[in-house]
N, C-alpha and C positions, 0 to 999 in steps of 0.2 A: 775424562782429557779428551780433546774432540783433536782427532788426525787430520792430519794436512790433505787435500783434496788430491794429493797427486800419489798419495801415498796409498789412498781409497783407490784411484783408479788403477793402480798396479798390482797391486791385491786381489782387484776381481782381475785383470788380464791376467794371473799366473792362477786362478784354477783352482785356489784351494784358502783355508784359514792360513792368517799372517800370524807372529810371535811376535807383538814388537815390547822394545825394554826402553822406560822411557824412563831419566834420571834427572835427578836435583839437582839440590847443593847435598854433601855427606854422603853416603850409601842407602840411601832411599831410591830406593824405583820403584817398576808396577807393571805385569805383566799382563799384558790386554790380547785376548786372540777375537780374533776377527772373521766369526764363520761365514763363508762362502757358498755357496746348491755348488751339488757335485755338476761335472761337463759330460754335455750331452756330444757324445758323436756325432758329427753329420758324414756322410756320402760328397766328396771329393771330386767336381769331373772336373776334366783338361783338356780339349778337343781342339783342335786348329785346322780347320776344311782349308786345299787348299788346290783348284782347277789341276785338273791331270795327274794329280797326287792320290795314292790310295788312302781312304780316311785312316786314322790310329786316332783312339783312345786312355788317356790313362786317367785309374778309377781308384784310388783311394778313400782314404777315412779321416777324418781332423783327430788332433790325438789335443788333450790337455800340453798346457803349456809347458808345465814345468817334468811332459813325459819325457822318460827315455829314448823311449822309438824317437826315430828319425821321419819312417815311412812304416802306415799300418794301413796293410790290405784288406778289406769284407769281402766273406765267404759270400759262393751263390752269387758273380752278378755276372747280368747278361745287361747286352747295350744292345738297341735301335735304334742305325741310321735311316730319318725319315726322309727318303727323297724327294724333291720338290711337286713331282705328281703326285702323292700318298705314298707311294712303294717302301713299303718298311723293308730293310735290309740288316738281319742278323749279324753282327761283327763278331770276330772268331777269336776266344779268350787264348791267349798265349802259352804254348804249352812247352814243357820242360820241369829239368829242377829250380829254373827262377821261378818267382813272384812276375816278373816284368820284364824287358828288353829293352836293351836298350840300341836304337839306331847309330852306328858307328859312325856316321855322317852327322847329323845336327846332331847327336848326342844328348834327343831327349826317349825318357822313360815309357814304355806302353805298355798296357794290358789287353789289348783289343783293337785288330783292326781287321779292315775289306779286304775283301778277294779284288777289284777293280778299281783302277784310278775314279774320281767324282770328274762330271760333266758338267759345271755352275756357269750360270750365264748373267751377266749383271739382272737386278732384281727378285732372281730364284729361291723363293725359300727352301733351307734342310730345316732340319727338328732331329734331337736326340730322346729317348730315353733311356733313362738307368735304371736298374731294379737290383736288389740284393735278397739275400737269405733272410736277413729283418725285416721285409717289407718298408725297406724305405727306397723312394721310389725320387728321382730327378730328373727334369721334363725343362728343354728349352729349344728354341729356332732361330734360326741368323740368316739374312737378309745379305743375299751375293753381291756386293758395292762395285759399282766403275770402279777403272784405273783413273788417277787422274796422274798425267804426265810429265815427271819432269824434263823442262822445254829445252837449261844449255846443262854443264855443268865447264865452270872456268877458274884458274891455280893463276898465282900468284906468286912469287917468291920474293921474297926479305932482300935487302941490302947489301946483306952481313956476309961474312965467309968463314974462310972452315967445319968447323960443326956446329954454328949458329945461322947457314945457310938453312932455309927451312920457309916453307911455302901456305900456303892456307888454298884453301878452294871453298867454292862457292855454289849451291846448286840455287837452278831459278824452276818454279811451276808454277803455272795460272791455276788461279783458285774459281771455280766456276758460283758463278752470282747467282744462279736461282736459287740451289739449299745452302741447310745449314753444312758445315763439312767439317771434317772430324780429321784427322791424320797422327801418322808416326814416323817419324824422319830419321834415318839410320846410319851414319858411316863410319867401318870399317878400315883398318889399315890393310887387309891382304884380299887375294880374289874368293875370301871365304867369308860365308854370312855370317857363322852359328859361333862365332868366339865373342869375344865382351868385345862388346862398338865405343870408339871414342866420342861418338855421340851418338847420344837415344832422348831425345824430344817427343813430345806432346804435344799440339798443335791444335787450335779449332781456326776458321774464320771470324772467326767476332770481329774483330777489329781489321779482319783484311780483306772483308768479302770481293771476289770478284780483282782482285788488284794480285799484281805478278809480286812473287814471294819470292825474297833470298832466302835461303838459309846457307851458314855457311863455318867455318870452325877458324880458330888461331892457326899460328904458324907452329905447325907441328910436324911438319911431313918432309923428309928429304930425297935429294932426287934420286929416283927409283923404283918410290913407294907404289904399290897399285891402291890406288882408293876407289871402295865398291859404298856408291852412295843405294838408301837404297827407300823410297818413297809409298808406303801403307795408308792408302784411304782408305778409310774404317767407317763403320757407324758407331751413334753414341755407345752403346750401352759396351762397348768394346773399350774405348775410350774412355767411362766412367771407371771400367775395370782394373786399368795401368793407373788411371791416374790414386785409386783408392790405393793400388797392391807399393806402389812406389808413398805414398803418404803414412802406411805401416808400419814398414821399413822403415822410412826417415824419425820414425816415432817410438820403434820396438828397443826399449831400456833404458831408453831418458822419458829419466820419471816429471819431468819438466816437459816433455810433446803434447799434445795435446792429443789423444786416443783416436786412431783412425779406422774406424770399422772399410771389410773387405767389401767393393761391391762386385757382388755375383750376374753374370746374365745368364745363370739359370735360375729353376724356379725348385726348392723342396731340400735343396743343397749349399754345396758351397762350389764356387767355380766359372769359367768360362767356356762356352765353345763359339765359335765363332768361322767366320771363311777370310781369310787372306786375299787383298789383294793387292796388289804394289808395281809398281817401273822400278827399274834399274838401270844404271847405271854404272861402269866400272871405266878406271882410268889409270895410267902408268904414267908418273912423272918424269919428265925427262932427265935425262945424268948431265 
């Protein structure tokens, strides 16, 4: 029997043999076992450097799709941050009973951390090297982008009344014409940027190179709301990483969707290593 292509893709995604039962007229059936290769775990590295902040890195290892483990931490991991001048800075392993620490503000976990905030100027190149007890090695580089400023933020209330009286918000930025540019645009309905954003978009300047770009919302904010707008100017690898994780998340569990692999910005494993530069505006809508 020829299996539907989406079934084969799903079986491969699960990473194990799948038992399929087909039925025809009456009680006839046939069981077919599709053998698949054993899953090979890889190191997973997640590091977002920000100028003026102490570097933090989360190192885990991937698990099979059907594994009961949500997070698996490898043994004997060392992490070196390589500064623009070539200096290697070993990062310290989180100590204590827990295998990883959780930042109370960002709610982001990390397993290794530095001692001093980094200095990152546009054009600087940082590197990372991760090794573990199994001999696995992950490397990566990231170039510090420039900041593209938000030119202005405006809002407008609709003409309704009561609970339906709401505002939209529009931010404008000027795209540089000299290069190909990539962005991540977020809006949070609070003065914090660490909760779930109301708006989270990935953009490039393929159609709007050198133009003034408006980015806005629908009518969703009420008088007195605090609205925080963030415009990240990113490099292409980070843009591709975010795009691929979004596509993989949308395809997960949907046998009719095209499978999407995650694009990593590191070599030898899975994950992302990047430097975040952004402009941020915060407004409070009048009551």
